BAKOL-280054 format. One record per residue (C-alpha): x, y, z; residue in one letter. Coordinates in steps of 0.02 Angstrom, whole numbers, plus 50000, padded with zeros to 5 digits. Layout:
XYZA ...
REM end
This chain:
494365006848884X 492665004848784X 493494989248709X 494044981848867X 492374984048964X 491704969548823X 492904956448853X 492704954549056X 492464939549142X 491654936649317X 493094941149416X 494184954449375X 495774960949496X 496864976949488X 498364978249542X 500064989049516X 501385001149585X 500525012749719X 499825029949635X 499505022849467X 497785023449469X 497055007549520X 495615014849596X 495105024949482X 495165012049345X 494234997549450X 492825012649497X 492895016249296X 492645000749239X 491374997149372X 490215010749350X 490495008449143X 489554989449172X 488364993949315X 487835008349191X 487834993049056X 486384985549147X 487674970449233X 487474968749421X 489324972549505X 490134972349661X 491734982249688X 492874976849847X 494224985049912X 495654977049976X 496724989450035X 496964994050226X 497005011150162X 495405011050035X 494865026149954X 493575021549868X 492275030649976X 492955045649903X 493065040049743X 491295036449733X 490525048249841X 489625034549964X 490075029550131X 490695010850137X 491004999050270X 491304979350256X 489714975350166X 489304975350017X 488154994650003X 487385002549864X 488315016849767X 487575034849756X 486585036849604X 487035020149514X 485555006249528X 486634990349493X 488314995349583X 488854990549743X 490594993349850X 491394988250020X 493144989050090X 493764974250182X 494134980750319X 495534968550402X 495264972750587X 493664972850579X 493684956150498X 494954951550647X 493544955050773X 492334946250709X 493444931850694X 494164929650855X 492434929750918X 491964916850783X 493334906350871X 493124911251056X 491104912851050X 490754893351071X 491854891351252X 491104907251319X 490054898851503X 491084881351459X 492774887451485X 493584895551634X 493644915251613X 495664912951623X 495744900851483X 494594913051380X 495634928651405X 497114917851346X 496334912851188X 495894930051152X 497654935051184X 498164920351048X 497144929050927X 497674947150968X 499004946650822X 499574952250672X 499324934450605X 497504935650651X 497264950250564X 498014942450411X 496794926550418X 495314936450448X 495504947850295X 496124933650177X 494434923650238X 493394941150183X 494244942049999X 494214923550021X 492114922450025X 491924933749891X 493194923349746X 492904905249814X 491104906649875X 489954901849742X 488184904749834X 488894924149856X 489774926049690X 488374919449579X 487374936449643X 488174947849544X 488654948249349X 490544953449396X 491574953949558X 492844967349521X 494414969549675X 495294986149687X 497034976949779X 498364986449886X 499934989349799X 500734976849732X 501964968749853X 500504967149968X 499264961749829X 500694947849784X 500654940849956X 498774941849953X 498534930249798X 499874918749863X 498914914750015X 497474901849933X 498824890649883X 499924894650044X 498554891450183X 497874876350076X 499584869950064X 499994870250245X 498284862450299X 498614847150180X 500534844050254X 499884846850435X 500304831750509X 499254835550668X 497774839450630X 498014856950713X 499114869550756X 499894878150898X 499404894750848X 497964901950893X 497524910850727X 497504897750611X 496544883750719X 495174887450617X 495804886350442X 495454867750420X 493604870350374X 493944882850238X 494824871650133X 493664867149995X 493374888249986X 495424889549968X 495174878849842X 493844886949751X 494874902949744X 496454894849689X 495464885549541X 494514905849504X 496214913849496X 496804899949372X 495564898449239X 495504912149109X 493714911649068X 493264916649248X 494814929949297X 495624942749220X 496864950849292X 497204971049269X 498944978449283X 499014996749300X 500345006949261X 500885024249224X 502065030049078X 503435029649224X 504985017249230X 504965011149411X 503125008349379X 503444998649205X 504724989749278X 503374984449452X 502074979249317X 503394967349226X 503984961849390X 502094957449444X 501714950449266X 502854936949296X 502634934149466X 500834930749445X 501134919249285X 502214908849376X 500654906149498X 499594901849363X 498634918349337X 498944918549139X 497464930049079X 498304948049101X 497924964149017X 498994981849063X 498014999449078X 499475012749033X 498695029049131X 498765046149134X 499865048548955X 500165065448936X 500415073748767X 500975091448739X 499895102048620X 501135117648626X 503025120848630X 502945124848834X 504565117248897X 503715109949051X 502495099848973X 503815096748832X 504815087548954X 503505079549042X 502935071248861X 504645067048814X 504805057149010X 503435045148976X 503845042248786X 505345037648858X 504725027148982X 503705016848853X 505085016948740X 506045006848855X 504624995248934X 505304976848914X 504704961948822X 503444953448962X 502234967948961X 502674974348785X 501774956948718X 500194960448847X 498594969148789X 498474986848841X 497275000648851X 498105017248836X 497245031848964X 497675048248929X 498035062549074X 496575069349154X 497035085949261X 495595086349366X 495655068749427X 494475054449467X 493575058349600X 491405057749569X 490475050149453X 490645063849328X 492525063449307X 492435044549316X 491235045049150X 492485055849082X 493745042449080X 492565030849016X 492035041848859X 493825045948836X 493285064848870X 494875074948925X 493895093749024X 493925107748912X 495305118948928X 495135136648957X 496005153248918X 496995162349029X 497395147149143X 499305154549183X 498665169749227X 497185164349365X 498435151549426X 499595164749477X 498265175349545X 497725157849649X 499595156349694X 499805174249792X 499755171249975X 499645150949996X 501565149349984X 501965159350133X 502905150750271X 503275136550175X 504925127450231X 506465124950104X 507375109450073X 508875116950162X 508105120750314X 507395103950324X 509145095050299X 509905106050433X 508465102550575X 509135082650554X 510865086350550X 510615096150702X 510125079950797X 511855071550732X 510665055850720X 509025046950725X 507605040550616X 506795046250473X 505285039250399X 504405044650239X 502465039550246X 501015042250131X 500045034049992X 500905023049848X 501475034049710X 501805049649783X 503695048049781X 504265042249968X 505685033249904X 506405048649803X 506205059649936X 506915047350060X 508415044549943X 508815062949930X 508845065350122X 509955049350131X 511165058950004X 511015075750069X 511565069850231X 513025059150166X 513715073550084X 513915082750237X 514825069550320X 513685060150399X 513395038650399X 511805033450348X 510855021450324X 509495021050177X 508045006050206X 506445001850147X 505044990550220X 503924991550075X 503884972550004X 503934979649829X 505444988949865X 506295000949740X 507855007549815X 509004993949703X 508565008549585X 509405020749692X 511185025849642X 512355024549789X 513605038849754X 514245042149934X 515245031750042X 514515037850185X 513025029050119X 512185012150148X 510785003750045X 509724992150138X 508334983050127X 507084972450251X 506584958250125X 505254947150185X 506024928450128X 507664931750206X 507014939250356X 505754923650367X 507154911150325X 508124920550458X 506754919150603X 506354901450577X 508274896350579X 508324908050761X 506874899350839X 507444880150785X 509204884150847X 508514893051013X 507504875051051X 508624862350971X 508924850451124X 507834858051227X 506104851751190X 505414833451151X 505454828050952X 503354831150972X 503694849251021X 504804853150895X 503694845550763X 502424856450826X 503554872450837X 504204867850636X 502194869250617X 501894884450691X 503544891850578X 502634885950425X 501254896150441X 501334909650294X 500904922950438X 502664919550521X 503284931850381X 502514947150486X 503304941150616X 504834941550537X 504634958550462X 504294965850630X 505824960350694X 506964966550553X 505844982750572X 506494983350746X 508184981550723X 508204995250586X 507535007450699X 508885003250834X 510265007850708X 509895026250709X 510645026550890X 512185027250812X 511865034850640X 510405042450536X 509265028350483X 508265035050326X 506615023750325X 505645021850167X 504025014450230X 502835003650127X 500955014750062X 499925019750211X 498975003350238X 500394991450257X 501075003050388X 499795006450471X 499684985150495X 501634986850548X 501244999750680X 499794991950736X 500654976950775X 502084986950835X 500914992550974X 500274972551007X 501934967750990X 502574979551118X 501224974051241X 501694956451230X 503494958251242X 503174969851406X 502284955451479X 503604940451416X 505124952351452X 506464939551489X 508564942551481X 508494934351321X 507164945451228X 508014957151094X 508274972551174X 507824980551010X 505894971951019X 505714981751184X 506404998551141X 505484998550990X 503925008251021X 504725019751119X 505785026050994X 504695029450853X 503725037950993X 504975050451039X 504975065950940X 506905068150946X 507335052550893X 506055047550747X 505435060450625X 503875057850521X 503795065650366X 502085063050262X 502355063450080X 500815068549982X 500385074249818X 499355089949809X 497825081749743X 496285074049838X 496535055949880X 498265058349941X 498135072250036X 496575065950124X 497325049750168X 498755057450217X 497775067750331X 496965050950401X 498725044650413X 499035058750530X 497655057050659X 497905037750681X 499695041350716X 498975055150858X 498005041150919X 499635029350945X 500475044251020X 501495048250869X 501645066150815X 502305068550625X 503875081450613X 503175088550436X 502155087650279X 502955087350096X 502055090849943X 502795082349824X 502925084949631X 501845100449607X 501535106049445X 500745125349522X 502635129049560X 503325125149381X 502715140449288X 502245131449147X 501145140049014X 500385122248949X 498325125648979X 498155106449012X 499715108249145X 499025124849219X 497475118449245X 498145101849354X 498855115649434X 497465125349475X 496795110449548X 498165106949651X 497815124049755X 496545119949871X 497475105749931X 498905114449954X 497725127150053X 497145114950171X 498725108050218X 499335125050246X 497615130250361X 497135114950439X 498425101550412X 500215106250463X 501165120650528X 502975116350446X 502675110250258X 503865110250080X 503185109649934X 504195102549806X 503895106649596X 503885090749472X 505615089749390X 506135080949240X 507535066049320X 
REM end
């Protein structure tokens, strides 16, 4: 890692599949640069950021000094806070001038998902495109949301700039985008900085796992097509067995196989290999271990200590068959897997769908994840249908439907304004939301297993559900699609919808799932069960390094058992 640190330009972006260690790597590099005397700003664009936990510092939406480090500041771009501030900026000049009804109408126009996206994007743009801000730091490092969300974020500068260029009317009928033109120069600077190899390095983070490397390759291609050519690959958590333990050997062999089969695209990238750290990467000491390539010292009698520690905490755990039986008893319904990226939501969702299909039930397996991996799920049963909510397809479908609905019914001028509205990048959010509602509705007649996007993106989708539901009820008419009206009540119906929180027995995934559970409960949605996935504590491995990893899992398994869920299932790490 020290060789990589020497080559870092002004801007550094991290992207990759959820759970690969983007935050750990971005924090480690930020700490190393700060300790070398560089002034660093670390920004998370992830709606479910965990910078606070890793850096042990309470952060907000403004740069905050990190505890214990003189030269490092960090912040979270909170899209909800940013949206409120953006809305207030647009409305404030008219307070006391326009009637209250007009003010309320403006606020309503600015309350959707589009505003959230634009506001969050504007915050991101300030730190990448505003020279007066960026010159205050030697390095600005961006820890981004999982790949699908990040690709969309990095497309936005060009997309919004193109929209402003092509807007023939000089304004938009969409309230949310009415303030875009003032930022045209800022967006141009963002695009220029992203493409400039002397200013920006993009780091693709991956595990030594097949799907993780595939996603890194796809992201590399797409980002290169956008002009972001200066790329570096970090392969994180590479395990080396130091004994003949069968689990350790399998773990190493699985990683080696993935690395041997890496495609030509990313094999050519400069790369950094990071070893396996059994105790995670939370806190400055753990981050410095990564920087210095120091693996914590193993200890003797690890297996015995582990066995003693496991006593009592596995009692009352749910079995896989009991979970499937519960679902089967309802004859139909929606099953949603939620949680941090990289915890195995897709695998869990696929296994549930296949189990129900094998029992003779009609099952639809779908996903809301922009970086879907369902294409790698084998369709092995005639009762199983595999679908995907594809943002590009759904957006075009939505545009075509809206244009067809209004063709011949409105003036040419109004149609031009409508098409302008439909050309904004944020229209994708509306299209995906509609597709989400239709997928949820299918569970009336079959089982629908929905693999959701990583936490932050899912929360934004559920927030959109709340906002759109209010709007739908206000403007309900005979033509209103039934799925939109019914969506939120169906999600809140515990008999219809069963939400599974998937986590790993580690600090960040557990605490992110905890926060997600609290958010869901505030929205009137109660999770059905927790699935603790890929536990080494249940593998019976005798390898000291894996036993150390397993021992680190115990406190999180105990925390879930004692305070987070009465219904929990623990699945051991398996080779396949």
